[in-house]
N, C-alpha and C positions, 0 to 999 in steps of 0.2 A: 398573472399577466405573463405572456410569453416574451422571452428575450427578443430583442430588435435584431436583424441580421447586421453582421460586421461587413464593411466594405471589402470588395474581393482581395485587394492587397493585404489589407490586415488580417483577413481570414487565411490567405495564404501563408503568412508569417506565423501565424498561430498554430495552423497544422503543422508545419516545420518544427515549432517548439515542442508539440506533443509527441511527434515521432522521436526527437531526440531524447525527450522525457522517458519515453517507454523503452529505448535503447538502454539508456542507463539503468532503469529499474530491473530490465530483464536480466542483465549480468548480474545485478545486486543479490538475487537469490542465492546464487552459488557463492558469492563472496560472502554474504552473511552467514551461510552455513558453515564456511571454513573459519571466519573469525569467532563464532559462537562456540565452535569445537575447542578454542584456544582461550576464550574469555566468557566469564559468566554473562548470560544474555542481559540480565537487569543492569550489570556494570557497563556493558556495551551500550545500552541504551542511554546512560546517564553521560558516558564519555562521548558518544555521537552527538547528543543535543548540546553539549557544553562546547565542543569544537565547532559545532556548526554555528551556535550564537557567536562564538569570538570571530569567526570568519566574516558572518554577515555584518557584525558590528563594525569591523575593521573596514569593510567596503563602505560602509554608511559614512564613515569619517573620512575615507579617502575620496569619495565621490562628493563629499559635502552635502549629504542628504539629511533632512530633519526628521526626527522621530515623530510618529503620529501624535496628535494631541486630542484631548477631550475625553471625558469619562465614559460616555456611550461608546465610542471608537474602541477605547481600551477595553471595555466589557465584551464587545464582539470578538477583539483580536484574542483575548484571553480564552474564550470558548473556542475559538478555532485552533489556538495553541494546545489546548488540553486534547482535542479531538486528533487534530492533525499531527503533532508532534509527539506529546507524552503517551496517550494511550496508544496511538497508531503504532509507534516505533516499539514500545514495550511488548505489546501483544505480537507484532510481526517477529521480532528477534527471539521472544521465548518459543513462538510457534514453529519458527524454521530450524531452531535448535532440536527439535523433535520431528520434524516432517522433511520433507524433499523441495527441490526446487520445482520440479513438475507438478506436485501437489499445490504448492503455494501459489504459483502463477495461474492454476485452474480456478481455486479458490477466489483469487483476486479478480478473476474473469467475471464474477458475479457483481462487480461495481456497477456496470452499467443498469443491471436490472433494479439494484438498489437505488441508485440516483434517479431512475425512472419513478419508483414508488414514491420516493422523497419529493420529487419535482411535482407529480400529480398532487400530492398532498399541500405542497406549498403553492400551488396555481402556475407552476412554471411549464407544466408539461399537460398534454392532452392525452387520456387513455384511449388507446384503439385495440381491436382485436389482435392485430399482429403484435403489438408491443406486449400485450398480455400473454399471448402464447411464447414470445422470447423470454418473458420471466418464468413461465413454467416449464420451458426446457431447461434453462439455466438450474433451476431448482432440482429439477430430476439428475442433472448431472452431479452436482454437489452431493446429493443424497447417494448415489452410486459410488462416487468417490470416496465418501465416508464409510462405506460398507454399511448402509442401513439395514440392506437386505439380510447381511451376514448376521447382524445383531438380532434382528426378528427370529432368525432360524436357530439361533444359539441359544436364545434367552438369557439366563444369568450365569451361563458356564464360564464366561470370561474367554472363551477360546478366540474370539474375535479381536482381543486386546493383543496387538502386535506392536514392536518397535518399527522404525522405518528399516532396520536391518532384517526384519521378517522373524525375529526370535519373539517368544512370548514375554509380554511386559509384566515385570514384577508389580507395578502399580498404574493405574490410570494415567496419572501425571507423567509417566514415562512412556507412554503410548503414542503412536502415530495419530491416532484419532484425537489426542488432547492437543497434539500440535496443530491438526487441522482445524479444529474448533477455535483455537486462539488466531489463526491466520484468518478465518472467516470473520471473527469478532472485529479483527483489524480492519478488514475490508468494510465493515458496516461503519466504522469509524470514519473511514476515509470517505465513504460515499455521503455521510452526514456533514463532512468537511467541504465536500465539493459543493453540496447543495446549499450549505448556510454561507459559504465563501462567496458563491454566485450571488446571493441575494445582498451582500453587505459590503463589497469591497471592488466595485466595478470602477470607481474613480481613483483608486490608490495605485502608485508606482510599484512595480512588481518587487523591487529591492526592499523599499520601505515596507511594503506589506509582508514581506517573507521575513524581515527582521522583527517587525511587529508581532508577527505569529510566533516566533521562535523564542522570543524574552520569556513570555509566560509558560511556554510549553517547555522550554529547557529547564526553567526554576522548578516546574513540577517533576519533570524527569529526573533533575538532580536530588530533589527531596526524597523521592522513592529509591533511586539507585544510588544514592550517595554512599551508604554504608558498604555495598557490595563493591563499588569502585574503589572506596578506601581500602578494602581487604585485598583487592586484586594485586597480583605481582606484574605491575605493568612493565618494568624494566626487564623482567624475564621473558617478554613476548619476543617471538623471532621477529629478525627484520622484514621478513616476508609478509608477516601478519600488520606490521606497522604501514606497510606500502599498500595493503588493502585497506586499512582504517583511512590513510589519506585519499584513497581513491572514493571510498563512500562518503566521506565529507565534501569533497569538492564536486563530486559527480552527482550521485543518487541523493545527497542531502542538499547542499547549497545550490548547485546547479539545477537540478530537477525540479526543486521546490519553486525557484523563480520562473523557470520556463513554464511550469505547470500553472501557476498563477497568473502568468501572461496569457496564458491561452484561456484560462478560466473567464478572464474579464471581456474576452472577445468571441468565445463560441458557447453554444448551448450547453447547460449543465451535462445532459445525458450524452452528448457528443464528446465532451472531454472525458467522461467515464468510459465511453466505448474504446477510445483509443488505447485504453490500458491493455486491450487483448493484443496489441502488437508485440507486448512482452512475450507471448507465448513461445514463438518460434526461438527467440533469443534465450529465454530461460530452459526450454527442453534441451536445445544444442549444448548450453553451457554445463546444464545438470548431467548430461549423458557423457560428455567429454571430459568433465572435471571430476565427478564423483561416481560415474558408472551408475547412474540411475537408469532405470529399464522403463519402457513403454509397455506395460502389460495390456492385456485385452480390457480389463476393468478400466484402465486408465484412458485408453483409447476410446472406448465407448462413451465414458464421462466427458471426455475432451469433446467429441463429435455433438454430444447434446449441448454442452455449454456454448461452443463455437456456432452451432447451428442457431441458437437464441441470439447470439451476437449478430450472425448474418441477417436475420429478422428484424433485428433491432436497427441495422444500418439501413435496410431498404424502407423501413418505417421512417427513419430520420430524412430519408430523400423524399 
């Protein structure tokens, strides 16, 4: 069943929430790359989730909100927390530590295609030829970005395995491809989070929903990343890194999750996923200015394919 259209005023506020969310997430690629250069990605995942939960719980107390109730509700929130907090953040942080902001934002641009596929399977979307073409263009862009053609030509020689600095990778785990695959898996978790969140959380307050999702998600993230966090030299981190950590917790973690969930309850699932592509300009600009990332011919062609698919998807939505 297709989602009912929101009133114009509510829809406008939801669109503004999505724009703010994507601006925060766009800067986050370069910020996360900087943080994971100083702090183990698994430890950072646990720390981010823990600080996010403490912040959300504090807001719940400050604003007098009640935690969700009911076994069924908490089962759904736990699933959303595993997908949208624990696995999502763990794979993103591990991926961006090996990849670049530009690759990351292009891979995350496949979320609309993935939410479309899930929406069709869940009866939330109708599949059309235009929508199908948008998915195929996105997949071709991802394949080009991951150098699937180079893999096919080089066979098992391993020449296609490079780090993000262009050097030969000693292990597959050190390669940019490994990072890209982790970010792509992260995007799949996020797409599933959007689709399931749309179906189960329409009537819940965004703050209550965010806190409810973060409680089980942070618990799992801390269970996985706790040993790495305990071993990390947190007092030795530069003050600049702590400022970046504070930005991530307040902005892309707490603020963006609440804004995104607010929009998710008022707009079609695939449209929420579509707005993720506003991250592209911000992420590319920050990556080039901050870390000197380059837009090579392969990346530009991949970007045209992915964003071409996005354009088709937007016209299909209209």
